[in-house]
N, C-alpha and C positions, 0 to 999 in steps of 0.2 A: 603445557600441552598434555591433554589427557589421552592416555593410551591404554587399551585393554590387551592383556596377554591371553592368548588362547592356546592351551596345551592339548594336543590330540593324544588321548590315551585309549581311544576306542580301538576297534579292530578285533579280529578273532584270535590273533596271536597263535595261529595254527602251527607255525614252525617252532614256536617256543614251547607250546604245549600247555601254557598257563598264562595268566595275565602279565604281559611283559613289563608294564610300567611299575609293577610292584616287585619285580626281580631285583635282587641286591647286586649292586656293582660297587666294589670297594666299601662294603658295609652300609651303603645307602640305597634306598629304592631308586630304580632307574629314573623315575619321573622327577625325583628331587633335583636332578641336574638341570632340567628344564625350568623348574620352579625358581631355582637359584638365579639363573640367567635373566628370566623375564621379570622377576620381582624387583630387580634393580632398575628396570626401564619402564615398567608399567604401573599404573595406579590400581588396577584391578586384574585379577586372574580368574579365568573360567577354565574348568577342565571338561573337555569333551569326552564323555564316557557313559556307558549304560550301566556300569557297575557301581554299586553302593560303596564298595571298598575304598574308593578314592575320597570319600567324604572325610576321612580321618585327617586329610591335609588341611582342612579348614577353608577350602575355597568352594565357590558355587560349581556344581556339576550339571552338565547339560547332556541329555541323551539325544541320539539322532532322531530327528522327526521322521526321517525315512530310513529305516535300518537297511543295512546290507548294500549300500551304494559306495562304500569306501570313503576315502578322505574328504571327497566333495561333500558328503552328507554331514560329516563332523564339523567342517569349516562353516558350511551353510547354517546349520542349527545353532552353533555357538555365536556366529555373527548376528543372528536374529535376536540373541539375548544380550548382545553388547550394547552399551549405552554411549559408546564413543565412536567417532568417525574413523579414528586411526586404530588399527589392530595389528599386533604382531602374533603370528602363528608359528608354533614350534611343536614338532612331534616328540613324544616322550622317548623315542628310541634313537635320538641323536645326541648322545651325552658329551660329544666333543665340540658342539656348537658353543661359541663363546659370546660373552656380553659384547665384545668388540665387534664381532660379525653382526649381531642383531642391531647394534647401535649404528653401524655403517649402513645397513639396510634401511633403517628408520630415517637416517639423514638423507638418503637418496630416494625417498618416497614422495617428496613434495611434488604435487601436481599430477601424481599417477594414482591409478586405482589399485595397482599391484606392483610390488617391487620384490623380485626373487632372484637368487643365484641362478645362473644360466651357463650351460656348457656348449651352446650351439644347437642348431636344429630345434627339435622338440624336447631336448634334454634340460629339464629344469630341476631345481630342488624346491618343489612347491610347498613342502611341509616345513619350510623354514623361511618365512618371508613376511612382507607387509601386505595387508588387505584392507582397503578402504570400504567402509560400509556400503558405499554406492554400488559395489559389485554384486550385491544381493539380487538385484533385478535380472542381471545377465545370467547369474547362476540358476535362478528360478526357471528361466527359459530353457536352459540346457537340461535341467532335471525333468521338466515336463516332457521333453523330447527323449527322455531315457538315455541321455549322453552324460556320463559322469566323469569325463576326462578333463581334468583341470587345464592341461595345455591347450585343449580346444577352446576353452573359455578365454584363455589368454590371447588368442588370435582376434578376439572381438572387443577388447578393452584397451585402455591406455596402460601400458606396462613398461616398467624400467627393468630391462634384462641386465642383471649385474654379473659381470665376469669376475669371478673370484679365482685368483691364481697365485703363483709363487711371488708375484710382484706385490700382492696385498700384504700389508704389515702384519695382519693377524693370521696369515695362512699357515695351516699345518696339513700334513698329508692325511691325517685322520679326521679332519674337520667335519666331513659329511659321512663318517663311518656310521652305518646303520646297524643297530643291534636287533637282529630278528630271531636268532636261535641261541641255544646254549653255547654253541661253538663261537658265535660272535661275542657273546658275553665274556667268555674266557679270554678272547683276543683283546677285548676292550680293557679287561682287568689288567692284563699284562702291560698294555700301552700306558695305562694310568700309573702303574707302579714304576715304569721306566721313566716317566716324566717327573717323578718326585725327586 
């Protein structure tokens, strides 16, 4: 089964003040945690970014076709460059997402256009999930209508809403901890040291 891994490293990183995917966490660039997880499950990796700095990791980089529309733009542009129907998307600022979680998402994606963690209502973790190439048409419609909200797209497609909680074998409290600022980075560093 061919799967492409898409790492979202775009974004303005306004709260970090600098390119967050390149910030060091326990001596490694933040993005390297996403690379590590996806490289074990995917045949190919694409990094969604407009920065040349990410070329040093040796993977194809794809800039947003339509800049400034958030994660929807990154996923859309990278999917258009993907050569596989199955794609795993992971944002570079989720360093505690595990191979076990991504593997679980992939296993539960069969027959769906999207499979993502879900907390009820419109609360998803859309930057950590499975996206089938066939979702491009629907995304295109939303982008043309200037609606860049992924949860709105999810209402129109076949989606497997995955409830990830304490009953899940791979659950940890920090699983979806998002590193957006220097403060978050320090907190993540402490958590990683405590896990060792």
